[in-house]
PDB file with SEQRES, HELIX, SHEET and CRYST1 records, atoms N, CA, C and O in Angstrom:
SEQRES   1 A   63  MET LEU ASN ILE THR GLU LYS GLN LYS ASP ILE MET LYS          
SEQRES   2 A   63  LYS TYR ASN ILE ASN TYR ASP THR ASP LYS ILE ASN GLU          
SEQRES   3 A   63  LEU LEU GLU ASN ILE ASP TRP VAL MET THR ASP TYR ILE          
SEQRES   4 A   63  ASP LYS HIS ASP GLU PRO THR LYS ASP PHE LEU LEU ILE          
SEQRES   5 A   63  GLU GLU LEU TYR ASP GLN ILE TYR ASN GLN ASN                  
HELIX    1 AA1 GLU A    6  LYS A   14  1                                   9    
HELIX    2 AA2 ILE A   24  MET A   35  1                                  12    
HELIX    3 AA3 THR A   36  TYR A   38  5                                   3    
HELIX    4 AA4 LYS A   47  GLN A   62  1                                  16    
CRYST1    1.000    1.000    1.000  90.00  90.00  90.00 P 1           1          
ATOM      1  N   MET A   1      -4.709  10.774  13.708  1.00  0.00           N  
ATOM      2  CA  MET A   1      -5.354   9.659  13.035  1.00  0.00           C  
ATOM      3  C   MET A   1      -5.251   9.856  11.518  1.00  0.00           C  
ATOM      4  O   MET A   1      -5.458  10.951  10.997  1.00  0.00           O  
ATOM      5  N   LEU A   2      -4.930   8.781  10.847  1.00  0.00           N  
ATOM      6  CA  LEU A   2      -4.795   8.844   9.394  1.00  0.00           C  
ATOM      7  C   LEU A   2      -6.158   8.740   8.716  1.00  0.00           C  
ATOM      8  O   LEU A   2      -7.090   8.125   9.233  1.00  0.00           O  
ATOM      9  N   ASN A   3      -6.239   9.347   7.571  1.00  0.00           N  
ATOM     10  CA  ASN A   3      -7.458   9.322   6.784  1.00  0.00           C  
ATOM     11  C   ASN A   3      -7.391   8.129   5.822  1.00  0.00           C  
ATOM     12  O   ASN A   3      -6.801   8.220   4.745  1.00  0.00           O  
ATOM     13  N   ILE A   4      -8.010   7.001   6.230  1.00  0.00           N  
ATOM     14  CA  ILE A   4      -7.987   5.773   5.437  1.00  0.00           C  
ATOM     15  C   ILE A   4      -9.417   5.269   5.288  1.00  0.00           C  
ATOM     16  O   ILE A   4     -10.145   5.148   6.274  1.00  0.00           O  
ATOM     17  N   THR A   5      -9.813   4.979   4.068  1.00  0.00           N  
ATOM     18  CA  THR A   5     -11.168   4.491   3.821  1.00  0.00           C  
ATOM     19  C   THR A   5     -11.260   2.990   4.095  1.00  0.00           C  
ATOM     20  O   THR A   5     -10.246   2.298   4.184  1.00  0.00           O  
ATOM     21  N   GLU A   6     -12.471   2.513   4.225  1.00  0.00           N  
ATOM     22  CA  GLU A   6     -12.690   1.074   4.427  1.00  0.00           C  
ATOM     23  C   GLU A   6     -12.195   0.273   3.223  1.00  0.00           C  
ATOM     24  O   GLU A   6     -11.638  -0.813   3.381  1.00  0.00           O  
ATOM     25  N   LYS A   7     -12.398   0.805   2.041  1.00  0.00           N  
ATOM     26  CA  LYS A   7     -11.922   0.116   0.834  1.00  0.00           C  
ATOM     27  C   LYS A   7     -10.400  -0.019   0.863  1.00  0.00           C  
ATOM     28  O   LYS A   7      -9.856  -1.068   0.516  1.00  0.00           O  
ATOM     29  N   GLN A   8      -9.728   1.036   1.273  1.00  0.00           N  
ATOM     30  CA  GLN A   8      -8.271   0.990   1.373  1.00  0.00           C  
ATOM     31  C   GLN A   8      -7.834  -0.018   2.436  1.00  0.00           C  
ATOM     32  O   GLN A   8      -6.862  -0.749   2.243  1.00  0.00           O  
ATOM     33  N   LYS A   9      -8.545  -0.053   3.543  1.00  0.00           N  
ATOM     34  CA  LYS A   9      -8.240  -1.038   4.587  1.00  0.00           C  
ATOM     35  C   LYS A   9      -8.418  -2.454   4.061  1.00  0.00           C  
ATOM     36  O   LYS A   9      -7.610  -3.335   4.355  1.00  0.00           O  
ATOM     37  N   ASP A  10      -9.467  -2.673   3.287  1.00  0.00           N  
ATOM     38  CA  ASP A  10      -9.703  -4.003   2.713  1.00  0.00           C  
ATOM     39  C   ASP A  10      -8.554  -4.427   1.802  1.00  0.00           C  
ATOM     40  O   ASP A  10      -8.124  -5.580   1.832  1.00  0.00           O  
ATOM     41  N   ILE A  11      -8.068  -3.504   1.005  1.00  0.00           N  
ATOM     42  CA  ILE A  11      -6.934  -3.808   0.121  1.00  0.00           C  
ATOM     43  C   ILE A  11      -5.701  -4.132   0.957  1.00  0.00           C  
ATOM     44  O   ILE A  11      -4.970  -5.075   0.653  1.00  0.00           O  
ATOM     45  N   MET A  12      -5.474  -3.359   2.000  1.00  0.00           N  
ATOM     46  CA  MET A  12      -4.306  -3.611   2.848  1.00  0.00           C  
ATOM     47  C   MET A  12      -4.423  -4.950   3.571  1.00  0.00           C  
ATOM     48  O   MET A  12      -3.424  -5.649   3.748  1.00  0.00           O  
ATOM     49  N   LYS A  13      -5.617  -5.306   3.982  1.00  0.00           N  
ATOM     50  CA  LYS A  13      -5.820  -6.626   4.597  1.00  0.00           C  
ATOM     51  C   LYS A  13      -5.518  -7.727   3.592  1.00  0.00           C  
ATOM     52  O   LYS A  13      -4.859  -8.713   3.921  1.00  0.00           O  
ATOM     53  N   LYS A  14      -5.998  -7.559   2.375  1.00  0.00           N  
ATOM     54  CA  LYS A  14      -5.790  -8.567   1.328  1.00  0.00           C  
ATOM     55  C   LYS A  14      -4.306  -8.831   1.098  1.00  0.00           C  
ATOM     56  O   LYS A  14      -3.899  -9.977   0.902  1.00  0.00           O  
ATOM     57  N   TYR A  15      -3.504  -7.782   1.121  1.00  0.00           N  
ATOM     58  CA  TYR A  15      -2.072  -7.907   0.854  1.00  0.00           C  
ATOM     59  C   TYR A  15      -1.232  -7.947   2.134  1.00  0.00           C  
ATOM     60  O   TYR A  15      -0.006  -7.846   2.094  1.00  0.00           O  
ATOM     61  N   ASN A  16      -1.915  -8.096   3.255  1.00  0.00           N  
ATOM     62  CA  ASN A  16      -1.245  -8.237   4.551  1.00  0.00           C  
ATOM     63  C   ASN A  16      -0.317  -7.052   4.851  1.00  0.00           C  
ATOM     64  O   ASN A  16       0.836  -7.222   5.247  1.00  0.00           O  
ATOM     65  N   ILE A  17      -0.855  -5.866   4.650  1.00  0.00           N  
ATOM     66  CA  ILE A  17      -0.116  -4.634   4.931  1.00  0.00           C  
ATOM     67  C   ILE A  17      -0.562  -4.117   6.295  1.00  0.00           C  
ATOM     68  O   ILE A  17      -1.753  -3.914   6.535  1.00  0.00           O  
ATOM     69  N   ASN A  18       0.390  -3.910   7.171  1.00  0.00           N  
ATOM     70  CA  ASN A  18       0.085  -3.409   8.506  1.00  0.00           C  
ATOM     71  C   ASN A  18      -0.280  -1.924   8.421  1.00  0.00           C  
ATOM     72  O   ASN A  18       0.553  -1.091   8.064  1.00  0.00           O  
ATOM     73  N   TYR A  19      -1.520  -1.607   8.751  1.00  0.00           N  
ATOM     74  CA  TYR A  19      -1.958  -0.209   8.721  1.00  0.00           C  
ATOM     75  C   TYR A  19      -2.275   0.310  10.112  1.00  0.00           C  
ATOM     76  O   TYR A  19      -2.889   1.368  10.253  1.00  0.00           O  
ATOM     77  N   ASP A  20      -1.869  -0.412  11.132  1.00  0.00           N  
ATOM     78  CA  ASP A  20      -2.118  -0.029  12.521  1.00  0.00           C  
ATOM     79  C   ASP A  20      -1.038   0.953  12.990  1.00  0.00           C  
ATOM     80  O   ASP A  20      -0.168   0.607  13.789  1.00  0.00           O  
ATOM     81  N   THR A  21      -1.114   2.157  12.485  1.00  0.00           N  
ATOM     82  CA  THR A  21      -0.162   3.209  12.837  1.00  0.00           C  
ATOM     83  C   THR A  21      -0.837   4.569  12.693  1.00  0.00           C  
ATOM     84  O   THR A  21      -1.817   4.723  11.963  1.00  0.00           O  
ATOM     85  N   ASP A  22      -0.295   5.537  13.396  1.00  0.00           N  
ATOM     86  CA  ASP A  22      -0.795   6.910  13.281  1.00  0.00           C  
ATOM     87  C   ASP A  22       0.164   7.796  12.489  1.00  0.00           C  
ATOM     88  O   ASP A  22      -0.055   9.000  12.358  1.00  0.00           O  
ATOM     89  N   LYS A  23       1.212   7.195  11.970  1.00  0.00           N  
ATOM     90  CA  LYS A  23       2.229   7.964  11.247  1.00  0.00           C  
ATOM     91  C   LYS A  23       2.174   7.629   9.766  1.00  0.00           C  
ATOM     92  O   LYS A  23       2.297   6.469   9.374  1.00  0.00           O  
ATOM     93  N   ILE A  24       1.991   8.646   8.957  1.00  0.00           N  
ATOM     94  CA  ILE A  24       1.873   8.449   7.512  1.00  0.00           C  
ATOM     95  C   ILE A  24       3.143   7.837   6.929  1.00  0.00           C  
ATOM     96  O   ILE A  24       3.066   6.963   6.066  1.00  0.00           O  
ATOM     97  N   ASN A  25       4.291   8.279   7.384  1.00  0.00           N  
ATOM     98  CA  ASN A  25       5.549   7.744   6.844  1.00  0.00           C  
ATOM     99  C   ASN A  25       5.693   6.256   7.122  1.00  0.00           C  
ATOM    100  O   ASN A  25       6.178   5.502   6.279  1.00  0.00           O  
ATOM    101  N   GLU A  26       5.274   5.844   8.293  1.00  0.00           N  
ATOM    102  CA  GLU A  26       5.354   4.428   8.650  1.00  0.00           C  
ATOM    103  C   GLU A  26       4.408   3.596   7.783  1.00  0.00           C  
ATOM    104  O   GLU A  26       4.779   2.519   7.314  1.00  0.00           O  
ATOM    105  N   LEU A  27       3.206   4.087   7.574  1.00  0.00           N  
ATOM    106  CA  LEU A  27       2.249   3.375   6.733  1.00  0.00           C  
ATOM    107  C   LEU A  27       2.761   3.278   5.296  1.00  0.00           C  
ATOM    108  O   LEU A  27       2.697   2.209   4.688  1.00  0.00           O  
ATOM    109  N   LEU A  28       3.261   4.363   4.761  1.00  0.00           N  
ATOM    110  CA  LEU A  28       3.777   4.346   3.388  1.00  0.00           C  
ATOM    111  C   LEU A  28       4.970   3.401   3.256  1.00  0.00           C  
ATOM    112  O   LEU A  28       5.134   2.741   2.230  1.00  0.00           O  
ATOM    113  N   GLU A  29       5.782   3.340   4.275  1.00  0.00           N  
ATOM    114  CA  GLU A  29       6.914   2.410   4.260  1.00  0.00           C  
ATOM    115  C   GLU A  29       6.416   0.961   4.263  1.00  0.00           C  
ATOM    116  O   GLU A  29       6.961   0.116   3.553  1.00  0.00           O  
ATOM    117  N   ASN A  30       5.387   0.679   5.058  1.00  0.00           N  
ATOM    118  CA  ASN A  30       4.806  -0.667   5.086  1.00  0.00           C  
ATOM    119  C   ASN A  30       4.249  -1.050   3.717  1.00  0.00           C  
ATOM    120  O   ASN A  30       4.429  -2.178   3.258  1.00  0.00           O  
ATOM    121  N   ILE A  31       3.582  -0.117   3.079  1.00  0.00           N  
ATOM    122  CA  ILE A  31       3.032  -0.379   1.745  1.00  0.00           C  
ATOM    123  C   ILE A  31       4.165  -0.610   0.754  1.00  0.00           C  
ATOM    124  O   ILE A  31       4.111  -1.524  -0.069  1.00  0.00           O  
ATOM    125  N   ASP A  32       5.175   0.217   0.844  1.00  0.00           N  
ATOM    126  CA  ASP A  32       6.311   0.105  -0.076  1.00  0.00           C  
ATOM    127  C   ASP A  32       6.998  -1.257   0.034  1.00  0.00           C  
ATOM    128  O   ASP A  32       7.365  -1.852  -0.979  1.00  0.00           O  
ATOM    129  N   TRP A  33       7.168  -1.743   1.246  1.00  0.00           N  
ATOM    130  CA  TRP A  33       7.799  -3.056   1.439  1.00  0.00           C  
ATOM    131  C   TRP A  33       7.006  -4.153   0.747  1.00  0.00           C  
ATOM    132  O   TRP A  33       7.584  -5.042   0.122  1.00  0.00           O  
ATOM    133  N   VAL A  34       5.697  -4.094   0.855  1.00  0.00           N  
ATOM    134  CA  VAL A  34       4.858  -5.131   0.244  1.00  0.00           C  
ATOM    135  C   VAL A  34       4.860  -4.997  -1.278  1.00  0.00           C  
ATOM    136  O   VAL A  34       4.824  -6.001  -1.989  1.00  0.00           O  
ATOM    137  N   MET A  35       4.902  -3.788  -1.769  1.00  0.00           N  
ATOM    138  CA  MET A  35       4.911  -3.573  -3.225  1.00  0.00           C  
ATOM    139  C   MET A  35       6.049  -4.329  -3.889  1.00  0.00           C  
ATOM    140  O   MET A  35       5.877  -4.887  -4.973  1.00  0.00           O  
ATOM    141  N   THR A  36       7.194  -4.351  -3.254  1.00  0.00           N  
ATOM    142  CA  THR A  36       8.360  -4.999  -3.860  1.00  0.00           C  
ATOM    143  C   THR A  36       8.160  -6.498  -4.052  1.00  0.00           C  
ATOM    144  O   THR A  36       8.843  -7.111  -4.872  1.00  0.00           O  
ATOM    145  N   ASP A  37       7.242  -7.089  -3.315  1.00  0.00           N  
ATOM    146  CA  ASP A  37       6.944  -8.522  -3.483  1.00  0.00           C  
ATOM    147  C   ASP A  37       6.192  -8.801  -4.777  1.00  0.00           C  
ATOM    148  O   ASP A  37       6.080  -9.954  -5.193  1.00  0.00           O  
ATOM    149  N   TYR A  38       5.687  -7.776  -5.403  1.00  0.00           N  
ATOM    150  CA  TYR A  38       4.849  -7.949  -6.591  1.00  0.00           C  
ATOM    151  C   TYR A  38       5.516  -7.414  -7.861  1.00  0.00           C  
ATOM    152  O   TYR A  38       4.864  -6.849  -8.739  1.00  0.00           O  
ATOM    153  N   ILE A  39       6.806  -7.604  -7.928  1.00  0.00           N  
ATOM    154  CA  ILE A  39       7.566  -7.321  -9.149  1.00  0.00           C  
ATOM    155  C   ILE A  39       7.974  -8.668  -9.711  1.00  0.00           C  
ATOM    156  O   ILE A  39       8.487  -9.514  -8.978  1.00  0.00           O  
ATOM    157  N   ASP A  40       7.757  -8.880 -10.994  1.00  0.00           N  
ATOM    158  CA  ASP A  40       8.032 -10.203 -11.565  1.00  0.00           C  
ATOM    159  C   ASP A  40       9.534 -10.434 -11.763  1.00  0.00           C  
ATOM    160  O   ASP A  40      10.352  -9.564 -11.461  1.00  0.00           O  
ATOM    161  N   LYS A  41       9.876 -11.599 -12.265  1.00  0.00           N  
ATOM    162  CA  LYS A  41      11.290 -11.983 -12.391  1.00  0.00           C  
ATOM    163  C   LYS A  41      12.067 -11.125 -13.385  1.00  0.00           C  
ATOM    164  O   LYS A  41      13.297 -11.165 -13.409  1.00  0.00           O  
ATOM    165  N   HIS A  42      11.368 -10.360 -14.196  1.00  0.00           N  
ATOM    166  CA  HIS A  42      12.012  -9.449 -15.149  1.00  0.00           C  
ATOM    167  C   HIS A  42      11.988  -8.007 -14.642  1.00  0.00           C  
ATOM    168  O   HIS A  42      12.189  -7.063 -15.406  1.00  0.00           O  
ATOM    169  N   ASP A  43      11.741  -7.856 -13.351  1.00  0.00           N  
ATOM    170  CA  ASP A  43      11.658  -6.537 -12.709  1.00  0.00           C  
ATOM    171  C   ASP A  43      10.557  -5.659 -13.288  1.00  0.00           C  
ATOM    172  O   ASP A  43      10.675  -4.434 -13.324  1.00  0.00           O  
ATOM    173  N   GLU A  44       9.502  -6.295 -13.734  1.00  0.00           N  
ATOM    174  CA  GLU A  44       8.335  -5.572 -14.243  1.00  0.00           C  
ATOM    175  C   GLU A  44       7.229  -5.614 -13.188  1.00  0.00           C  
ATOM    176  O   GLU A  44       7.069  -6.622 -12.500  1.00  0.00           O  
ATOM    177  N   PRO A  45       6.472  -4.537 -13.057  1.00  0.00           N  
ATOM    178  CA  PRO A  45       5.384  -4.544 -12.078  1.00  0.00           C  
ATOM    179  C   PRO A  45       4.254  -5.480 -12.508  1.00  0.00           C  
ATOM    180  O   PRO A  45       3.895  -5.546 -13.684  1.00  0.00           O  
ATOM    181  N   THR A  46       3.713  -6.190 -11.547  1.00  0.00           N  
ATOM    182  CA  THR A  46       2.565  -7.050 -11.811  1.00  0.00           C  
ATOM    183  C   THR A  46       1.281  -6.238 -11.619  1.00  0.00           C  
ATOM    184  O   THR A  46       1.316  -5.081 -11.201  1.00  0.00           O  
ATOM    185  N   LYS A  47       0.179  -6.855 -11.925  1.00  0.00           N  
ATOM    186  CA  LYS A  47      -1.126  -6.208 -11.737  1.00  0.00           C  
ATOM    187  C   LYS A  47      -1.328  -5.841 -10.260  1.00  0.00           C  
ATOM    188  O   LYS A  47      -1.849  -4.772  -9.943  1.00  0.00           O  
ATOM    189  N   ASP A  48      -0.910  -6.738  -9.371  1.00  0.00           N  
ATOM    190  CA  ASP A  48      -1.029  -6.462  -7.936  1.00  0.00           C  
ATOM    191  C   ASP A  48      -0.158  -5.278  -7.528  1.00  0.00           C  
ATOM    192  O   ASP A  48      -0.574  -4.439  -6.730  1.00  0.00           O  
ATOM    193  N   PHE A  49       1.038  -5.217  -8.072  1.00  0.00           N  
ATOM    194  CA  PHE A  49       1.929  -4.094  -7.787  1.00  0.00           C  
ATOM    195  C   PHE A  49       1.244  -2.778  -8.154  1.00  0.00           C  
ATOM    196  O   PHE A  49       1.268  -1.824  -7.377  1.00  0.00           O  
ATOM    197  N   LEU A  50       0.645  -2.730  -9.318  1.00  0.00           N  
ATOM    198  CA  LEU A  50      -0.001  -1.496  -9.780  1.00  0.00           C  
ATOM    199  C   LEU A  50      -1.174  -1.110  -8.888  1.00  0.00           C  
ATOM    200  O   LEU A  50      -1.414   0.074  -8.649  1.00  0.00           O  
ATOM    201  N   LEU A  51      -1.898  -2.096  -8.400  1.00  0.00           N  
ATOM    202  CA  LEU A  51      -3.006  -1.826  -7.485  1.00  0.00           C  
ATOM    203  C   LEU A  51      -2.481  -1.252  -6.168  1.00  0.00           C  
ATOM    204  O   LEU A  51      -3.029  -0.281  -5.647  1.00  0.00           O  
ATOM    205  N   ILE A  52      -1.436  -1.846  -5.643  1.00  0.00           N  
ATOM    206  CA  ILE A  52      -0.853  -1.359  -4.392  1.00  0.00           C  
ATOM    207  C   ILE A  52      -0.227   0.019  -4.597  1.00  0.00           C  
ATOM    208  O   ILE A  52      -0.294   0.869  -3.709  1.00  0.00           O  
ATOM    209  N   GLU A  53       0.368   0.238  -5.738  1.00  0.00           N  
ATOM    210  CA  GLU A  53       0.940   1.551  -6.050  1.00  0.00           C  
ATOM    211  C   GLU A  53      -0.155   2.622  -6.073  1.00  0.00           C  
ATOM    212  O   GLU A  53       0.047   3.735  -5.586  1.00  0.00           O  
ATOM    213  N   GLU A  54      -1.286   2.287  -6.627  1.00  0.00           N  
ATOM    214  CA  GLU A  54      -2.419   3.222  -6.640  1.00  0.00           C  
ATOM    215  C   GLU A  54      -2.882   3.514  -5.210  1.00  0.00           C  
ATOM    216  O   GLU A  54      -3.173   4.660  -4.866  1.00  0.00           O  
ATOM    217  N   LEU A  55      -2.947   2.480  -4.393  1.00  0.00           N  
ATOM    218  CA  LEU A  55      -3.298   2.650  -2.985  1.00  0.00           C  
ATOM    219  C   LEU A  55      -2.308   3.595  -2.303  1.00  0.00           C  
ATOM    220  O   LEU A  55      -2.710   4.509  -1.582  1.00  0.00           O  
ATOM    221  N   TYR A  56      -1.042   3.376  -2.529  1.00  0.00           N  
ATOM    222  CA  TYR A  56       0.016   4.225  -1.966  1.00  0.00           C  
ATOM    223  C   TYR A  56      -0.228   5.687  -2.347  1.00  0.00           C  
ATOM    224  O   TYR A  56      -0.200   6.571  -1.491  1.00  0.00           O  
ATOM    225  N   ASP A  57      -0.463   5.930  -3.615  1.00  0.00           N  
ATOM    226  CA  ASP A  57      -0.690   7.295  -4.101  1.00  0.00           C  
ATOM    227  C   ASP A  57      -1.923   7.925  -3.467  1.00  0.00           C  
ATOM    228  O   ASP A  57      -1.902   9.097  -3.089  1.00  0.00           O  
ATOM    229  N   GLN A  58      -2.987   7.155  -3.351  1.00  0.00           N  
ATOM    230  CA  GLN A  58      -4.219   7.665  -2.738  1.00  0.00           C  
ATOM    231  C   GLN A  58      -3.976   8.086  -1.290  1.00  0.00           C  
ATOM    232  O   GLN A  58      -4.356   9.182  -0.878  1.00  0.00           O  
ATOM    233  N   ILE A  59      -3.348   7.214  -0.540  1.00  0.00           N  
ATOM    234  CA  ILE A  59      -3.109   7.501   0.877  1.00  0.00           C  
ATOM    235  C   ILE A  59      -2.157   8.684   1.024  1.00  0.00           C  
ATOM    236  O   ILE A  59      -2.358   9.545   1.881  1.00  0.00           O  
ATOM    237  N   TYR A  60      -1.144   8.722   0.205  1.00  0.00           N  
ATOM    238  CA  TYR A  60      -0.198   9.844   0.250  1.00  0.00           C  
ATOM    239  C   TYR A  60      -0.921  11.168  -0.010  1.00  0.00           C  
ATOM    240  O   TYR A  60      -0.680  12.153   0.688  1.00  0.00           O  
ATOM    241  N   ASN A  61      -1.789  11.195  -0.992  1.00  0.00           N  
ATOM    242  CA  ASN A  61      -2.474  12.430  -1.382  1.00  0.00           C  
ATOM    243  C   ASN A  61      -3.566  12.862  -0.416  1.00  0.00           C  
ATOM    244  O   ASN A  61      -3.882  14.050  -0.350  1.00  0.00           O  
ATOM    245  N   GLN A  62      -4.142  11.948   0.325  1.00  0.00           N  
ATOM    246  CA  GLN A  62      -5.244  12.332   1.211  1.00  0.00           C  
ATOM    247  C   GLN A  62      -4.806  12.522   2.658  1.00  0.00           C  
ATOM    248  O   GLN A  62      -5.637  12.820   3.516  1.00  0.00           O  
ATOM    249  N   ASN A  63      -3.536  12.358   2.941  1.00  0.00           N  
ATOM    250  CA  ASN A  63      -3.056  12.535   4.321  1.00  0.00           C  
ATOM    251  C   ASN A  63      -2.013  13.612   4.425  1.00  0.00           C  
ATOM    252  O   ASN A  63      -1.511  13.881   5.517  1.00  0.00           O  
TER     253      ASN A  63                                                      
END                                                                             
């Protein structure tokens, strides 16, 4: 079982990230796919991208 907080789950729900997995690599891949949707037309990260990136880092570090 992965170590995911309710706050992290709420963020993943907001961005429609599938977190129904027991494998850390699969979850990180799901997050990564969604992150790419939040890069602007100049290939710059948006505010949402940075939030999801922080989520990615948190989950990576605690699992």
